[in-house]
N, C-alpha and C positions, 0 to 999 in steps of 0.2 A: 249431200250427206256422205257419199263415197269419197269426195274430195277431202272433206274434213277428216274422215277416218284415215285417209292416206297420209295427210299432213301430220296427224297425231302419231301414226306409226313411224313416220320419218323422224319425228322429234324423239320418240322412244329409242329408235335405232341409233340416232346421233348421240344420245346420252349414254347408251350402252357402249358405243364405239369409243367415246372419250374416256369413259371409266376403264374400259379394257386397256387402252393405250397407256393410261397413267398407272395401272396396277401391275402390269407385267414387269418382270425383273430384268429386262434388257432395254437398251436404248434404241429408239426408232427415229430415224432422220430421213425425210423424203424431200427431194427437190423436184421442181418442174422442169420443163424443157429449156427454160432460160437460166437454170441454175439457182433459182430462188427457193428458199425453204417454204414448204407448204404444210408439213407435219413435223412436229418436234415434241416428243412426249416427256413426261416428268422425269423418268429415269435418265434420259439423255441430258436433261438440264443438270441433274445431279452429277453425272459423269463429267460433263464439260464445264461445270461451275458457271453456267450462263443462265440469264433470265430469258423467258420466251420472247419478250419484245425485242431482245437483242439479236434474235436469230430469224424468227418467222417474218416472211416477206422481204428478207434481205438476201442479197447474193451470198453464196457460200464463202467466196473469197473475201468478202467484206467482214465476215464474222470470225473467220479462222485463218490462221497462217500456216502454210506448209513450206518446207524447204524448197520444193519445186511444185508448181501447180499440178503437174502430172502425178505427184505423190498422193493426191486425194483419190481414194478408191471410188468415192461418189462421182467425181468428175470423169474418171476413167469409164465408169459404167454409162454415164450420160453421153460422153463424146464418142466412145468406141464400142459401146454395147458390151463391155467386158464384165463378166461375172467373176467374183473372187470369193473364196471360202476360207474362213479361219486364218485371216491375214492380220498380222500385227501392224498397227499404224501409230506413229507418234507425230504429234502436231501441237499447235499452240492456240489457245483461245485469244480473244481480242484484248484480254487483260495481261497476256504474256505468260499465262500458266501452261505448263507442259501437260499434255493429255496423252495417255496411251490406252489403246483399245484393241481388242481382237474382233474383227469385223467379217460379216457376210454381206456382200454388196452385189446388187444385180439391177439391170435396167428394167424399166417398165415399157413394154412395146405394145402398140395398138396399130393395127392395119399396116404392119411393117415399119412403122415409124417409132423412134424412141421419144416418148413423151415425158420421161422423168426417170428417177433412179431412187432406189430404196437401200438404206443401210441399217442393218441390225447389229448392234454393238454390245460387247461385254466389256465391263470395266476392269482393267488391270493396272490402272494408275496408282492405286494405293499399294499394290504389291510391288510395282516398280520402285516407288519411293521408299518402301520398306527395305528393298534390296540395296538401293543406293545409299540410304542413310545409315542402315544398321549393319549391313553385311559388307558393303564395298567401300565404306568410308575410310578415309585416312584418319586414324585416331591420333589425337595429340598424346604423345608419350610424356605425360606430366610427372611421372614418378621417377625418383632417383634413389640411390642407396640411403640417402638421409631420410627418405620417407618410410623406410622399413623400421618398425618399432620392436625393440627387444634387446635384452642384455644377456640372455641365456647363452651358454656355451654353444648349444646346437644352432641357434640362429646366427650367431656371430661367425661360426665356421662356414655356413652356407654363403653369407655375405662376402667373406674373404675369397672363397672360390669363385663367386660370381664376378667380383672385381677383376680377378685374373683373366676371366674370359673376355673382358672388354678389349684386351690388347690384340685380339685376332678376329678373323671373320669365320672361324670354324662354327659348324652347326652345334646347337645346344639342345639337349633334351632335359626338360624340367619335369621332375616326377613329384607328385604330391596329391594328397586327398583334396576333394572339393572344399573350397573355402580357405585354403592355406595361404593364398596370395601368390599364385604362380605368375600371373600377368604382371604383378608389381615387380617381380624379379626380372621378367623379360623386358619391361620398359626401362628398368634401371640399367640393365646391360646395354641396351641401345643407346641410352643417353650418356653412358660412360665411354662409349666407343667413338671412333673417328667417323662413324656413320650418323652421328646424332643430328646433323643438319639435314639429313635426307629423310624420306618418309618412313614412318612406322605404321604398318598396316596389320591389323589383327583379324583373323577369321576363325569363328567357331565351326569346326568341321562337323559337329553334330546338329547344327542348326537347320540345315537344308538337305534335301535328297541328293544322292551321289550324282545324278544326271545334271543337276543344277550347279553343284559344287565344282564339277569339272570345268564347266564354262566360266565360272567365276575365277577359278585359279589360272586357267590357261588362256581365256579369252575366246572370242568367236570371230569368224570371218563372215562378212555380209553374204547372205544366201546359203550359209551352211545348212540351215533348216528354215522352215516357214517362219518368217518374222525375224530371223536373225539379222543383227546389225554388226557393223565393224566395231568391235569393242575389245579394248585391252584387258587382260586378266590381271590378277593381283601380282603375279610375278613381274609384269611390266610396270604396274603402278608403283611398286615398291623399289624401283630401280635405284641402286646405290644405297638403299636403306635396309630395313629389317622387315621380314614377314613372319608374323607369329601365327602358327597353326595350332589352335587350341583343340584338345581332345583328339589327337591324331589317330588314336585307336578306333575312332568311330568311322573312319574312311573305309570303304570296301577294299578288298585286297587288290582288285584290278587297278583301282585308282592309286593305291599305294605303290604299285609297280610303276605307273606313269610318273608319279612323284619322284621315285627313286631314280629313274632314268634322267629326269630333268636335273636332279641334284648332281648326278655323276657327270653328265655331259655339259652342264651349265647352259642348256638350250631348252626352249619349249616350242611347241607348235600349236597355234590357235586351232580350235575345232573348225574343220572345214577348209583349212589352209594346206598348202603343199610345201611351204618353206619354213625353215627353223628361225627362231629369234634368239639371239644370245641374251643371257640374263646376268645381272650382277646384283645379287640379293643375299643377305644372310638369313638363314632359316633358324628360328627358335620354335621348337615344338613342345607341347605339354601333354602329359598323360596323367590320368587320375587313378591309375592302378599300377601295381608292380609290373614293369615291362616283361619280365620273365613269365608271369601269369598270362599276360596278354598274348605273348607268343605261343605258349602252350595251348591256349584256348582258341587259337586261330584268329585273334583280333588284330595282331600286329605281325607284319612280315619281319623275319629275323634279319634279312639283309638291310631293310630300311632302318631297323633299330640300330644296327652297327653304324650305318651312315649318319644317322641323326645324333647318336650318343658320343660324338667326338669329345664333347664336354657334357657330363651328366651331373645334374644338381638334384638333390633329394631334399625337399622342403619338409621339415618336421611338422607333424600335427600338433595342435595346441596342447593336447594332453601330455605331450612329451616335453613341453617347455612352459609349464604352468607358472614359473617364476616371472614370466613376462605378462601375466594377466593384469597386475595393477597398472603397469605402463600402458597397456592396450586399452584398458577401461578408461583411464584418464584421457587418453587421446580421443576416444570416441565421445566422451562427455564434452570435451572442449569443442569438438566438431559440431555436435548437435546443440550446444549452448549458442554457438554462432548462428546456426541455421534457424533455430527456434526462438532466438532472442531470450534465452533463459539464463539462470545463474546457479546451476547445480554444481556443487563442489566435489562430490565424490559418492562413494557407496559406504554403507555401514559394515561393521565387522561380520555380522551374520551373513550378509550377502556375499562378502568377500570369501568367507569360509565355504559357502555354498558353491561359489565359482571354482574354488580349489578342489572340492569334492566331485564336481561334475566332470564327465569325460569329453564333452564338446565334440560330438560326432560331426557337427557342421563347421568345426574349427573357428578361425578368427571371424569369418563371416557370420556365424551363428552368434558369437559374442557381440559383434557390432549390432546385429538386429535385436538382440536382447536389451542392450543399452538404449537403442532408439525406441523400442517399445516401452521400456520403463519410463523414459522421459516424456512420452506422450501421456502417461498416467499421473505425472506430477502436477500439482497445482501451485502451491506456494513453498513447498519444502525445498531444502537445499541439499538433502542427502537422499540417495536412492535406498529404500529399505525393501524388505521382502514383499510387502503388499504392492509395491510398484512394479514388480516383475511381471511380465506377460503370463497369462494364465496357463498357456501351454508349457512354458518353462517350469512354472511352479508344479504342474502335474508331473513332469518328468523327474524333477528333483525330489518330489514327495515319494515317488516309488523307490528311489534310491535310498532315501532315509528309512523307509519301512523295511528294507532288506537288512539294515544294520543290526537292530536288536535281535532279529531272528538268528542271525549268524552268531551272536554272542551268547545266546541261551542254549543250554544243553538239553537235548531230548531226554537224557538220562540223568537222574539225580545220583551223583557219584557216591554220596554217603549212603543213600538207599537205592540200590540198583534196580528197584522195581520200576516198570514203565508208568509214566504219568498218563492219566486219561487225557483225551483230546481237550475236554473242557478245562481241565486244570492247566494244561500247557497254554491254551489260547488266552486264558485269564492272566497268566504270568507274562505273556508277550504283550498283551494290552496294557497291563499295569506298568511294565517297564517303559513302553513307548510313550504313553501319555505322560508319565512322570518326567521323562527326558524332555519332551516338547514343552511342558509347563516350565521346567527349569530353564530351558533355552530362552524362554520369553519372560524371564524374571517373574514367574508366577502370575503373569497377566492373562486372566481367563479368556478375555475376548480375542486377543491375538493368538493364543494357543488354539482356541476353537477354530479360528480362521485357517490356521496352518493344517489342522487335522481334517478340515473340510466338514465340520459338524457345527450345530448351533451352540450357543453359550449354555442354553438350558440342558442340552444333551450332554455336554461336557461335565457340567455340575452333577448331573445324575450319575455319570460314570465314576466321578471322583468319590461320591458317597458310596456307591456300590462296591468299588474296589478298595475303599479305605485309604484313599490318597489325600493327604493334606494339601490344601490350596496355598499354604504359606511356607511349608518346609517339607522336605522329604527325609 
């Protein structure tokens, strides 16, 4: 009876043990004295993209590849009894996929003999891939000056100044609000210069913390800190080409000072290194606020501003070049017609007028997103009308429309200088606005009600109450 109870308890403990191993959010890998895997939990399978049968009962070096055998912290623990804490390790699974982990590894010792080794791993593979693909990647500089759409005087002037900047390697500072197309100009300058055959690398300075940005820009020497590898920074990667530093005002001032020194001396030093490396790279920086404001508020060093702004380009916001809206709209329609396999021809006059009246705080990017959103709502129509516009845009434009009649109505009756009651004034405003919307929609009750955000029945009630004709005003 006791033996049965003991076996039952062992089975329960085994179930709990397996459940615990599979539910904890760290990878567990245990090898025996011969280097064969005896424990390999579910999280470790996810981290290393391996099936359990590909690892368990196999020698570690048959399942994974290291640059050198001694690079394996598990084998170091097994062979030399070495304990390591918080060490970054990069290796490959048997499928050739790169794996990066932060490990705690230690030997298992019994009676003075090493009988195995345990590794507890945290996954940083996805973070490493994110850095490499999104932050450190060489971007294809696909845009040229022919890609810039607009015929307004403001945009033509900036294009002309930008073309002149292609003749030299001087630093360029591009100033413009979010969504104005600053990177488009940066790529065009690169492609128009004699550096066009060399790398174009872009880095958003606001995307990562300063400690990480520094290593990305200047590179690292192996052993500079725990897990640090020999890695070239963006200045080295962009050798002979162009380095775009987006949102330069988001760098902390200490890092701005290091950047200034690199630009002046044309040399950089990797983190942890003792020797300087000469650089040959053109810097184009962007800023989404007035540089003078950024300097006065302590977000931009004055000396760095002067060093970067050898050539200064100011990209006009969309509200200052509204004559370009039809061209931009058509280019976005053409783009999404191709992507969505649609056949939209344009926008109607009501939408065009709405676009002219709107201030576009998100600039060209907001206009593109509005067109993309509208085309997602189109079924068989060939023209974008008001009802196709994204609801958030209609809400913004509706508020702007509601401001207009109030501005045109006087609180005071000039013929009778007595003050109107609030009720009288509100009825006058309501009558004016409903009448205008009705007229804008050619007295179509349903469409007018939709614009006003009320039901058809509610609009008909208001028309009768206010004495507004549904056929003529």
